[in-house]
Residue, then its C-alpha position, 0 to 999 in steps of 0.5 A: m484721887i490721883t490718876i495717870s496717862g502714860g504711866v502706871i502707878s506703883k505706890q502712893i502716899d498721900t500727893s507722893v506718887t511713885y510710877k513707871f512709863k507705860c507705852e500707850k501703843c505697845g504696852i510695854v512697861d519700863d523697869k524704872e520707877s520715878s516719884v513726883n509730888v502732885t499738885l491739884g490740876v494737871t502735872e505734866i511729868a516728862t516726855k518719854k520715848c519708848s524703847n520698844c516701838g519708839n512712841i513718844q508720848i507725855v506722862k501727866l498726873k492729874h490730882a482731883e478732889l473727890q466731890t462728895q454729895 
């Protein structure tokens, strides 16, 4: 399972993720898509500045194995 903070996932194939930046302060979503391969743990992708409000935040993706009981 892959989760994201500072963005929204638009496409995922296995560990390859395509995402868009989303400002956590004003909620605007960037039109530009970026792609990355995510390994287990937390992957810091980029520090982005919102073009709308100027908020600076880090985009992080987390790949965690599902726990089965």
